[in-house]
C-alpha positions as CSV (number, residue, x, y, z in Angstrom):
1,M,29.8,-9.5,-22.8
2,Y,27.3,-9.9,-19.9
3,P,27.7,-7.6,-16.6
4,L,28.8,-10.3,-14.2
5,V,31.1,-9.0,-11.4
6,E,33.9,-10.7,-10.1
7,G,32.7,-13.9,-8.0
8,E,29.3,-13.9,-9.5
9,Q,27.9,-17.1,-10.8
10,L,25.5,-17.5,-13.5
11,L,22.9,-20.1,-12.4
12,W,20.3,-20.0,-15.4
13,S,19.9,-18.0,-18.7
14,G,17.0,-18.2,-21.1
15,R,15.0,-16.4,-23.5
16,P,11.2,-15.9,-23.8
17,Q,10.0,-18.7,-26.0
18,R,6.9,-16.8,-27.4
19,Y,5.2,-13.5,-27.0
20,L,2.2,-13.5,-24.6
21,R,-1.0,-11.7,-25.4
22,R,-2.7,-10.6,-22.1
23,Y,-5.6,-8.4,-21.1
24,R,-3.1,-6.1,-19.3
25,D,-1.3,-5.3,-22.4
26,Y,-4.5,-4.3,-24.2
27,H,-6.4,-2.5,-21.5
28,Y,-5.4,0.6,-23.2
29,Y,-7.8,-0.2,-26.1
30,L,-10.7,-0.9,-23.7
31,T,-10.3,2.4,-22.0
32,V,-9.8,4.5,-25.1
33,G,-13.2,2.7,-26.7
34,I,-15.1,3.2,-23.8
35,L,-14.0,7.1,-23.7
36,I,-14.7,7.5,-27.4
37,F,-18.1,5.7,-27.2
38,F,-19.0,7.9,-24.4
39,T,-18.1,11.3,-26.2
40,A,-19.6,10.2,-29.3
41,G,-22.9,9.5,-27.3
42,L,-22.7,13.0,-25.9
43,T,-22.0,14.6,-29.2
44,T,-25.0,12.8,-30.7
45,I,-27.4,14.1,-27.6
46,L,-25.9,17.4,-28.1
47,S,-26.5,17.6,-31.7
48,L,-23.1,18.9,-32.5
49,N,-22.1,19.6,-36.1
50,Y,-20.3,17.8,-38.7
51,W,-16.6,19.0,-38.0
52,V,-17.1,18.1,-34.3
53,M,-17.8,14.5,-35.6
54,I,-14.8,14.6,-37.8
55,G,-12.6,15.8,-34.7
56,W,-13.7,12.7,-32.8
57,V,-12.9,10.4,-35.7
58,V,-9.4,11.7,-35.9
59,V,-9.1,11.5,-31.9
60,F,-10.1,7.8,-32.1
61,V,-7.7,7.0,-34.9
62,L,-4.9,8.7,-33.2
63,A,-5.7,6.7,-29.8
64,V,-5.8,3.5,-31.5
65,A,-2.4,4.3,-33.5
66,T,-0.9,5.0,-30.0
67,G,-2.0,1.7,-28.6
68,H,-0.9,-0.2,-31.5
69,E,2.5,0.9,-31.5
70,R,3.0,0.4,-27.8
71,N,2.2,-3.2,-28.4
72,R,4.6,-3.6,-31.4
73,E,7.4,-2.0,-29.4
74,R,6.9,-4.3,-26.5
75,R,6.6,-7.4,-28.8
76,A,10.0,-6.2,-30.6
77,F,11.5,-5.5,-27.1
78,I,10.7,-8.9,-25.8
79,A,12.1,-10.7,-29.2
80,V,15.5,-9.6,-28.3
81,T,15.7,-10.0,-24.5
82,T,17.7,-12.7,-22.6
83,Y,17.2,-13.3,-19.0
84,L,20.0,-14.3,-16.7
85,V,19.8,-15.7,-13.1
86,T,22.9,-15.2,-11.0
87,D,23.6,-16.1,-7.3
88,R,23.0,-12.4,-6.8
89,R,21.0,-10.8,-9.2
90,L,18.1,-11.3,-12.0
91,I,19.6,-9.5,-15.3
92,F,17.6,-8.5,-18.4
93,V,19.8,-8.1,-21.3
94,S,18.3,-6.7,-24.7
95,E,20.4,-6.8,-27.7
96,S,19.1,-4.6,-30.3
97,P,20.5,-2.6,-33.3
98,P,21.4,0.7,-31.3
99,G,23.3,-1.7,-28.8
100,I,22.9,-3.7,-25.6
101,E,20.8,-2.6,-22.6
102,F,21.2,-4.3,-19.3
103,R,18.9,-4.1,-16.5
104,W,19.3,-6.0,-13.3
105,I,17.5,-6.3,-9.7
106,R,19.2,-7.8,-6.7
107,L,17.5,-11.3,-5.9
108,A,17.3,-9.9,-2.3
109,D,15.1,-7.2,-3.3
110,L,12.5,-9.3,-5.0
111,R,9.3,-10.5,-3.4
112,P,8.8,-14.3,-3.6
113,P,8.3,-15.5,-7.3
114,R,5.1,-16.4,-8.3
115,V,4.9,-18.8,-11.4
116,R,1.8,-19.0,-14.1
117,D,2.1,-22.2,-16.2
118,H,1.0,-21.6,-19.9
119,G,0.4,-25.4,-20.4
120,D,3.0,-25.8,-23.0
121,G,6.2,-26.4,-21.0
122,T,6.6,-22.6,-20.4
123,G,5.6,-20.4,-17.8
124,T,5.8,-16.7,-16.8
125,I,7.5,-15.8,-13.3
126,D,6.6,-12.4,-11.6
127,F,7.2,-11.0,-8.2
128,H,3.7,-10.1,-6.9
129,P,3.8,-6.4,-7.7
130,T,1.3,-4.2,-5.7
131,A,-1.5,-2.6,-7.6
132,S,0.3,0.9,-7.6
133,E,3.4,-0.6,-8.8
134,W,1.9,-2.5,-11.7
135,L,-0.3,0.7,-12.8
136,R,3.1,2.7,-12.8
137,D,4.8,0.1,-14.7
138,Q,2.2,0.2,-17.6
139,G,3.3,3.6,-18.6
140,F,7.0,2.3,-18.9
141,R,6.3,-1.2,-20.7
142,S,8.8,-1.6,-23.7
143,R,10.8,1.4,-23.0
144,P,14.6,1.8,-22.7
145,A,16.9,0.7,-19.8
146,W,16.6,3.9,-17.8
147,Y,12.9,3.7,-17.1
148,P,11.8,1.6,-14.1
149,I,10.4,-2.0,-14.7
150,L,8.7,-4.7,-12.9
151,P,10.9,-7.7,-13.2
152,E,8.8,-10.7,-15.2
153,L,10.3,-13.5,-16.9
154,M,7.8,-14.2,-19.6
155,A,7.4,-17.7,-21.4
156,V,10.6,-19.3,-20.0
157,P,11.0,-23.1,-20.3
158,D,10.7,-25.0,-16.9
159,A,9.6,-21.8,-15.0
160,A,8.9,-23.6,-11.8
161,R,12.4,-24.7,-11.4
162,V,14.1,-21.4,-12.3
163,A,11.4,-19.7,-9.8
164,E,12.7,-22.3,-7.2
165,L,16.3,-21.3,-8.1
166,I,15.6,-17.7,-7.5
167,A,13.7,-18.2,-4.2
168,R,16.6,-20.3,-2.9
169,N,19.4,-17.7,-3.7
170,A,17.4,-14.5,-2.7
171,P,17.8,-14.7,1.0
172,R,21.5,-15.4,0.7
173,A,22.5,-13.0,-2.0
174,P,25.3,-10.8,-1.1
175,A,25.6,-7.1,-2.2
176,V,26.6,-6.7,-5.9
177,G,29.8,-4.6,-6.7
């Protein structure tokens, strides 16, 4: 079922234990709110008519609905995701009604893992994305497998041990295939 190649050894597998709410998942709301507030103030100063104000309300409602849908999709995607750490790769498996999606990245291609402890026995592991990688990734969160992703293991149990396992195997990870 899982896409392990011949000779590849599974070292760890797990699922997110919960959905984490973070600012970066909601920055869209803040950006849109500031933009709408600015344009509403500009509209008031310029004394535009009633229909222009109605138009801004419609734009605001559409922007908030889009942001809400993005976060709902991300929560649903995380709920069906399993993480696999092998001696060669980090694999993301998403099992949802349309089918199973596999995404993977070679351990040798990852930066050193960084662990953020959540204080409840879980932690999130990421791989020090640059600012440009992080900004580019924001447009692709909770999307199908053919979009690029920043690898992140969210709310996994014993994250420090998993990060150490990844770091230990990354330098000696052979080519896949």
